[in-house]
N, C-alpha and C positions, 0 to 999 in steps of 0.2 A: 850375845853382844851386850855389854854393859853401857848404858846410856845415861847421862846426867844433864839436867837443865840447871845451870848455875844461878840464874836470876829470874825465875819465872814470874815473880811479883812485879817486874818491870814491864811485863807484857799483859798480865791478867790480874784482876782483883777478885777473881772467883767467878767471872761472868763468861768464861770461854769453855768450850768443849775440847778437852785435851785427849779425848779418845781417838782423835785423828792420828795419834802416834802408835796406836795398837798394831797396825799392820807394818809400820816402819821399824819398830823395835819391840822386842818381846817385853822388856821392862824398862821403864824410865824412872829415875829417881829425881824428883822435883825439889829443888831448893829455892825458897822464896828469894833469898839474897845470899851472896857469898862475899865475905870480906877478903881482901888480898892475902891475909895470913892463912885463909882456909883453902885457897885455890889448889895448891899442890896436893894436899890430902884428898881433895875431891876429884881431881882428874888423874891421879897417879895410875889407877887401874881401869880407867874408862876407855872404851873403844870409840865412843861417840860423845862429843861435848856440844851441848846447845847453849847459846848465850845471847844476850842482847847488848848489855853495856859493860859487862865484866871485861877487864883487859888481860889478855894473855901475852906475856912477854917471853923472850927467848929462854930465860932462866926457868920459867915455869914449864914451858913446853919440853925442855930437856928432862924434866922429871916425869913426864907422861910416858910410861913404859909401853903401853899398848894402844895409844891414841892413833886412830886412823882417819877420823873426820871431825872437823869443827863446823857446825851448822849455825850460822849467824841469823838472828831474828831481825832482819832488816837489810838494807842495801849497803850501808857503810861498813867497811871492814877495817877501819883505821885503828880499832882497839885490839887487833890481832897482829902479831909479828909475822907477816906473810913470808918474809925471807926465811925466817927460822922454820916456819911450817914446811916450806918447800924443801929446805935442806934435810928435814927429818922425814920427808915423804908423807906428811900429813895433809890430806885434802881439806880445802876450805870452800864452803859454798855460802851464798847469800840469797836473799829474796828480793826480787825486783817487781815493781808495778803493783804491789799489794795494797798500797795506800793512796793511789793516785786520786780517787774520788774524794777521800777525806782531806788530803792536803789542798786540793783545788778549792774545795768548799771553805776551808779555813783561810786560805789566801784571799778569797773574795769577801769573806766576812770582815777581814781586816781592811781591805780596800774600801768597802762600803761604810764601815764604821768611821774611818778617817774622813771620807768624803762627806758623810752626813753629820759628823760630829755627834754620834749617838750618845756616848757617855756624858758629854758636856750638856746636851739638851735634856737628857734624863735627869741630870743633877739639878738643873734650873727648875725643872718641873717639881721635883721633890722638895726643894728647899724654899719654895714659896715665891720664887722670882716671877713665875708666870702670873700668879695672882696679883702681884704688886704692879707689874708693868708688862702688859702683853707685847707692846711694840718692841721694847728693848730686848725682851726674851727671844722673840721671833728672829731677830737679826743679830743676835749676840755672836754667832759664828757663821762664817761664810759657807754656803752650800752651792755646789756646782753640779751640772749634769755631766755624766761621763761621755755621753754621745758627742762624737767629734774629737775626743781626746785621743792621745796616743799611748798605748801600752808597750813598754820596752821589756822584752823577755831575754834574760841572760841564762842560758842553759836550755837547749831545745830537745829535751827528752820527753818522756810521757807527761811529767809534771808541767813543764813549760808549755807543751802543746795543749794540755788540759786547761790551764789558766787562759791561754790565748783563745780557746774555743768559746769560753764564756764571754770574753771581751767582744766577740762578734755580736752577741745578743744585745749588748749595750750600745752598739754602733760605734765602737772604738776602732781605730787603726792599730795594727800590730806590727812592730818592727822587732827583728831578731838580731842579737849580737853574734859576731863571729866567735868561734870557739876560742876561749882564752888560751893563748900560747899556740894556737893552730893556724892553719892557712885560712885565707878568706874564703867564704862559701857563697854560692849563688843565692841571691835574695837576702843576704845578710849585710849588716853594717858594722863598722868598727865600734868598739865599746864607747869611745869618746863621743862619737856622733850620736849613738843611742842615748847616752846620758844627757846630752844637750837638747835632744828632741823630745824625749818621752815626758808625759805628764805623770805616768806611773811606771816605776821600774821594779820588776819582780825577779828575784834571784832564785834560780833552780839548778845551779851547776854543782858538781861534786867538789869536795875539798881536795885539791892537788897542789903540788908545788907551783903550778902556773896560776892557780886561783886564790891561793892564800893571800890575804890582804888585797884582794882585787879592788875593793871600794875603799879608798882612803880619802884624805883631805883634798887631794888634787882632783879626784874623780867627783867627789861631792860638790866641789866648787863649779864643776861643769853643768850641774843640774839646774833646772828652772827653779826660781824661788818658791813656787807653789807646788813643786813636784812631790810625789809620795814615793818612799822607798820601802819595799816589802822584802823580808828575808825569811823564808821557810826552809832554807837549804842547810847551810852550815854556818855557825857563828863566826868562825875565823875568816870568812870571806870578806868581812868588812872591819874597819877600824872603829870600835865603839867610842873611843874618845873623840874622834873627828866627827862622828855622827851626832854625839851629844852636844858638842860645841855648835855645830851648824843649826841644830834645832833650837838651842837656847838663844842663838843670835837671829832666829827667824829667817834663816837662809834656805829653809826647806818647808814645804807645806805640812809634812808629817812623816812618820815612819812607823812601821809595825814589824816587830821582831819576834820570831818564835824560837830562835836558837841563839845560844851564846857560846863563846869559845870554851868556857868551863861550865859543865853542867853536872850537878847543880852548882850555882855560883858561890861556893863556900868562901871564896876569897874576895867576894864583891865583884861589881862590874860597873863601868861608867854609865851604862844604860839603865841602871836601877835607881838613879837619882829621881826622886818623886817630883822635883821641880822642873824636869824637862817637859816642855809643852808638846802637845800633839804627838805623843809617843804611846804606843801600845806594846807591851812585852808580855808574852805568854810562855808558860814553862814547857816548851817543846811538846806540844799536844796536837799539832796539825795532823799527825799520822794516826791519832789515837781513837778514832771511831771504832766502836765494837766490831763492826763488820770487817773493818780493815785488819784489826788484830786477829780475828778468827781466820781470815784469809791468810795472814802471815803464818800462823801455825800449820795450816793445811799445806802451804807451799814448803815449809821446812820439812814436814813429814814426807812430802813427795820427793824432795831432794835426797833425804836419807834413804828412802826406799829405792830410788834409782841408783844411788851410790852402791848399795848392797848388791845390786844386780849388775854392777860393772859399768854404770853409766856416768855421765859428767854433767848432769842437770844442775844448773845454778853454780857451777864451779868457777871460782876465781883463782884457785891454786890446784 
């Protein structure tokens, strides 16, 4: 079996053990990155293709003469034309749950940083403001306790549940949104009610036709003036222009974003404006703890090994 990993450098910077693939495939050719013009050449004779962010479209899959399996290094598969893969009999598998701890940790780092205004207070300490006026420095930014506040979770999978579990430790109430585009579920509330009630809204749902643009100007207008919006899921879930406008007009307490619709944002993004107050934007790193990335490789290897034995582990196609 000829196996290639098209963009290994998007998963590892040399800090991972890739011997986990030894049992799954006799030989693996690792490419650090693969430009669109190189894809066809590199997958043409491959039996198994591993990838993270490289996009495989119908035209490229049609040139893959021996391809049997595409193993995605992550949960999202929107970079693979699943319809074309299915038509050509190419299996596709993904990895779930590998980065739950890492994403939960990042989401709470964002919530706490916004609540405590850590970057702002650190800046006041370093620029001499604390020395000049202790009183004005201490109360320059509002700090509140999370105990008694409400966390609204949109997307009740492993990640949403993980974030909610930590909320219990802070004494917060947790409310869960109904599945976007789905029927109402027991113990859940409509999105509009969640947005109007929650002090912190955390997004953890996949990007689907029902969730694309889920949070726009209308939804943001429903939120409390001091509420926080956290997105560690998919950038296209929310309208960046509407969020930027709301923050500039002080109609939200703050927001923290780890994902953008285009990554990297080579064409710019409204949320990259440095004048937006109380906004944290990180470069899609919530998943990137070393332990999570190593776990991802191990899960990919297990998916490949199971496929070669006739199984359907991790299969989406």
